[in-house]
C-alpha positions as CSV (number, residue, x, y, z in Angstrom):
1,M,-0.2,0.1,-0.2
2,S,1.4,3.4,-1.2
3,Y,1.3,6.8,1.0
4,I,-0.6,8.2,-2.1
5,Y,-3.4,5.4,-1.8
6,A,-3.8,5.6,2.0
7,F,-3.9,9.2,1.5
8,F,-6.6,9.2,-1.1
9,M,-8.7,6.6,0.8
10,G,-8.5,8.5,3.4
11,I,-10.1,11.8,1.8
12,I,-12.4,9.7,0.2
13,Q,-13.6,8.2,3.7
14,G,-13.9,11.4,5.0
15,L,-16.0,13.0,2.2
16,T,-18.2,9.9,2.3
17,E,-18.8,9.4,5.8
18,F,-20.7,12.4,6.2
19,L,-21.4,13.6,2.7
20,P,-24.8,11.6,1.8
21,V,-23.1,9.4,-0.8
22,S,-22.5,6.3,1.2
23,S,-19.1,5.6,2.2
24,S,-19.2,1.9,2.1
25,G,-20.3,2.5,-1.8
26,H,-17.4,4.9,-2.7
27,L,-14.9,2.6,-1.0
28,I,-15.8,-0.1,-3.1
29,I,-16.3,1.7,-5.9
30,F,-12.4,3.1,-5.5
31,N,-11.1,-0.1,-5.0
32,M,-12.6,-1.8,-8.1
33,L,-11.1,1.2,-10.3
34,F,-7.7,1.7,-8.3
35,G,-7.4,-1.4,-5.4
36,E,-4.1,-2.6,-5.0
37,G,-4.3,-5.9,-4.4
38,E,-6.8,-7.6,-1.4
39,N,-8.3,-5.2,0.6
40,N,-6.3,-4.1,3.8
41,L,-9.6,-5.0,6.7
42,F,-7.4,-2.8,9.3
43,F,-6.4,-0.2,7.4
44,D,-10.7,-0.2,6.7
45,V,-11.0,0.3,10.5
46,V,-8.4,2.9,10.9
47,L,-10.3,5.3,8.4
48,H,-13.6,4.6,10.1
49,F,-11.9,5.4,13.6
50,G,-11.0,8.9,12.2
51,T,-14.6,9.5,10.9
52,L,-15.3,8.7,14.5
53,V,-13.0,11.2,15.9
54,S,-14.2,14.4,13.7
55,V,-18.1,13.6,15.2
56,F,-16.6,13.7,18.8
57,V,-15.0,16.8,17.7
58,A,-17.3,18.7,15.3
59,F,-20.0,17.7,18.2
60,W,-18.0,17.9,21.4
61,K,-20.7,20.4,23.4
62,D,-23.9,18.3,22.6
63,I,-21.8,15.1,23.3
64,W,-20.7,16.7,26.4
65,E,-24.4,17.4,27.6
66,L,-25.7,14.3,26.3
67,I,-23.1,12.3,28.9
68,C,-24.1,14.4,31.8
69,S,-27.9,13.9,31.0
70,F,-27.4,10.2,30.7
71,F,-26.0,10.2,33.8
72,G,-28.6,11.9,35.5
73,I,-31.5,10.5,33.3
74,F,-33.2,7.9,36.0
75,P,-34.6,9.7,39.4
76,P,-33.0,8.7,42.9
77,L,-36.0,6.1,44.2
78,F,-37.4,7.7,46.9
79,R,-38.7,10.1,44.4
80,K,-42.0,9.7,43.9
81,E,-43.2,12.4,41.2
82,K,-42.8,11.8,38.1
83,L,-39.3,12.6,36.2
84,E,-39.7,15.2,33.7
85,L,-37.8,14.7,30.6
86,D,-35.3,18.0,29.5
87,A,-34.4,18.1,25.8
88,G,-31.2,16.2,27.0
89,R,-32.4,13.5,28.3
90,N,-34.8,13.0,26.1
91,F,-32.3,13.1,23.4
92,V,-30.8,10.3,25.4
93,L,-33.9,8.1,25.1
94,M,-34.1,8.8,21.7
95,L,-30.5,7.4,20.6
96,I,-31.5,4.4,22.5
97,V,-34.3,3.2,20.9
98,S,-33.0,4.5,17.6
99,L,-30.3,1.7,18.0
100,L,-32.7,-1.4,19.0
101,P,-33.5,-1.9,14.9
102,L,-29.4,-2.4,14.5
103,F,-29.7,-6.0,16.8
104,I,-31.7,-7.3,13.9
105,V,-28.4,-6.9,11.8
106,L,-25.9,-9.3,14.0
107,P,-27.9,-12.5,13.1
108,I,-27.3,-11.8,9.0
109,H,-23.9,-9.4,9.8
110,D,-22.2,-12.1,7.3
111,K,-24.9,-12.0,4.2
112,I,-24.7,-8.0,4.4
113,E,-21.3,-8.0,4.6
114,S,-20.8,-10.5,1.4
115,L,-22.8,-7.6,-0.4
116,F,-19.6,-5.6,-0.3
117,S,-18.6,-8.0,-3.1
118,A,-21.2,-6.9,-5.4
119,P,-20.7,-3.9,-7.3
120,I,-23.9,-3.7,-9.4
121,V,-25.9,-3.9,-5.4
122,V,-23.8,-1.2,-4.9
123,G,-25.0,1.1,-7.8
124,F,-28.5,0.2,-7.5
125,A,-28.4,1.3,-3.9
126,L,-26.6,4.7,-5.2
127,I,-30.0,5.0,-7.3
128,V,-32.3,4.6,-4.0
129,T,-30.0,6.9,-2.4
130,A,-30.4,9.3,-5.1
131,V,-34.3,9.4,-4.9
132,L,-34.6,9.4,-1.2
133,L,-31.8,12.9,-1.1
134,Y,-34.7,14.2,-4.1
135,L,-37.3,13.7,-1.4
136,A,-35.4,15.5,1.5
137,D,-35.5,18.6,-0.7
138,R,-39.1,18.5,-0.9
139,F,-40.1,17.9,2.5
140,S,-41.2,21.2,4.1
141,T,-38.9,22.5,7.2
142,G,-40.3,20.6,10.6
143,H,-41.3,22.4,13.7
144,K,-39.3,19.4,15.9
145,T,-36.1,21.4,16.7
146,N,-34.9,19.5,19.5
147,A,-35.5,16.4,21.1
148,K,-38.4,17.5,23.5
149,G,-40.4,18.3,20.4
150,A,-39.8,14.6,19.2
151,T,-41.0,11.3,20.2
152,W,-40.0,8.0,20.7
153,K,-41.9,6.9,17.6
154,D,-39.8,9.2,15.4
155,A,-36.8,7.8,17.0
156,L,-37.3,4.3,16.5
157,F,-38.7,5.5,12.5
158,V,-34.9,7.3,12.0
159,G,-33.5,3.7,13.4
160,V,-35.4,1.8,10.9
161,A,-34.2,3.8,8.5
162,Q,-30.2,3.4,9.9
163,L,-30.8,-0.5,9.7
164,I,-31.6,-0.1,6.0
165,A,-28.9,2.1,5.6
166,T,-26.5,-1.2,6.4
167,I,-26.6,-2.0,2.6
168,P,-23.6,-0.8,1.3
169,G,-24.3,2.0,-1.6
170,L,-27.0,3.4,0.3
171,S,-25.7,6.6,2.1
172,R,-26.4,5.8,6.1
173,S,-26.3,10.3,6.5
174,G,-28.8,10.7,4.0
175,T,-31.6,8.0,4.7
176,T,-31.4,8.7,8.5
177,T,-31.5,13.0,7.4
178,T,-34.3,12.5,5.2
179,A,-36.3,10.1,7.7
180,G,-35.8,12.8,10.4
181,L,-37.3,15.5,7.7
182,Y,-40.0,12.9,6.8
183,R,-41.0,13.0,10.9
184,G,-41.1,16.6,11.0
185,Y,-37.2,17.3,12.5
186,S,-35.9,20.7,11.2
187,R,-33.0,20.4,9.2
188,E,-30.7,21.1,11.6
189,F,-32.3,19.1,14.2
190,A,-32.5,15.9,11.7
191,V,-28.7,16.5,10.7
192,K,-27.5,16.8,14.4
193,F,-29.4,13.9,15.2
194,S,-28.4,12.0,12.2
195,F,-24.8,12.4,12.8
196,I,-25.0,12.0,16.8
197,M,-26.8,8.6,16.5
198,S,-23.8,7.4,14.4
199,I,-21.4,7.7,17.3
200,P,-22.5,4.4,18.7
201,T,-23.1,2.7,15.4
202,I,-19.5,3.8,13.8
203,L,-18.0,2.9,17.6
204,A,-19.6,-0.7,17.6
205,A,-19.0,-1.3,14.2
206,F,-14.7,-0.1,14.6
207,L,-14.7,-2.8,18.0
208,L,-16.4,-5.7,15.6
209,E,-13.9,-4.9,13.1
210,L,-11.2,-4.6,15.3
211,F,-11.8,-7.8,16.9
212,K,-11.8,-9.7,13.8
213,C,-8.7,-8.3,11.9
214,Y,-6.3,-7.5,14.5
215,D,-3.8,-9.9,13.4
216,T,-3.9,-8.3,9.7
217,I,-2.1,-5.6,11.2
218,D,1.0,-4.7,9.7
219,P,4.0,-2.6,11.5
220,A,5.2,-1.8,8.5
221,L,2.4,0.2,7.1
222,F,2.0,2.6,10.3
223,G,2.9,5.4,8.6
224,Q,0.1,4.8,5.9
225,Y,-2.1,3.7,8.5
226,L,-1.7,7.5,9.9
227,I,-1.8,9.2,7.1
228,G,-5.4,7.6,6.3
229,F,-6.4,8.4,9.6
230,L,-5.7,12.2,9.5
231,A,-6.9,12.6,6.2
232,A,-10.4,11.1,7.2
233,M,-10.3,13.0,10.2
234,V,-9.6,16.1,8.6
235,V,-11.7,15.8,5.4
236,G,-14.5,14.0,7.8
237,Y,-14.9,17.4,9.9
238,L,-15.1,19.7,6.9
239,A,-17.7,17.5,5.8
240,I,-19.8,17.5,8.7
241,W,-19.7,21.7,8.4
242,L,-21.0,21.0,4.6
243,V,-23.5,18.5,5.4
244,R,-25.0,21.1,8.0
245,Y,-24.6,24.4,5.9
246,I,-26.3,22.1,2.7
247,A,-29.1,21.0,4.6
248,R,-30.1,24.4,5.9
249,A,-30.0,25.4,2.2
250,G,-32.1,22.5,1.4
251,R,-29.5,21.6,-1.4
252,F,-29.4,17.8,-1.4
253,S,-30.1,17.7,-4.8
254,V,-27.3,18.2,-5.8
255,F,-25.8,14.9,-4.2
256,S,-29.2,13.1,-5.8
257,L,-27.5,13.9,-9.5
258,Y,-24.1,12.6,-8.3
259,C,-25.5,9.3,-6.4
260,L,-27.8,8.8,-9.7
261,A,-24.7,9.3,-12.1
262,M,-22.3,7.3,-9.6
263,G,-25.1,4.5,-9.5
264,V,-25.0,4.1,-13.1
265,F,-21.5,4.2,-13.4
266,T,-21.2,1.6,-11.4
267,I,-24.1,-1.0,-12.8
268,T,-22.2,0.0,-16.1
269,W,-19.0,-0.9,-15.3
270,S,-20.0,-3.9,-13.4
271,L,-21.4,-5.6,-16.3
272,L,-19.1,-4.3,-19.0
273,S,-16.6,-6.2,-16.7
274,R,-18.3,-9.6,-16.6
275,A,-18.8,-9.1,-20.4
């Protein structure tokens, strides 16, 4: 693995993890076109860790408030009055509810993972992403500007959307943001909830993949690992800022056209390579 390859893979991961264009799909496409031999599983883990760090940096104030709310979420046993949930505590409960659908993935994880070797599936999923992003711009600005105005049904709906987005080629951020807008979230809150709910998801995937591929770590590639990590972290932070701006402006249609073009290209390339 060259330093240039590691650098560009980090950029692709950082951009596509948060821009609504599917990071898994683009990494598969990049490997399909320019892959250098077999995939380095640990390197993929390093890239995802880089984007995880960028979420913490971008939303550190919100995350700190959620941590404080979490440890105060249950009232003391001697209190008999009903606990009034503020926005922070309700956000924590919504995050927990939104993660429940992901447990369905565990028994079929291997089958989903097998889709990563099927570029044609990625192509069709990118087209679906294009449709979702087109719809996102058509939803009016919702009245639910924070977690206090949202319900557990909203969170569950977004969580199911995140479950569906485990299919490679479906943008996780695009799918969950569109789901939030459909449920009446404001554009700013839909993006914030989508990104913050990605933290436990990315962290769980990181630990799972790290456990599976720790024996593939190559000390000779430490420099490449570091370059990829830094590129994914810095570019990921910039991508988060860009998505928040685009969401407020209601310009997801730009990414819709891009995903449509990439989907058609991937399907065409996959079919021609089989011929």
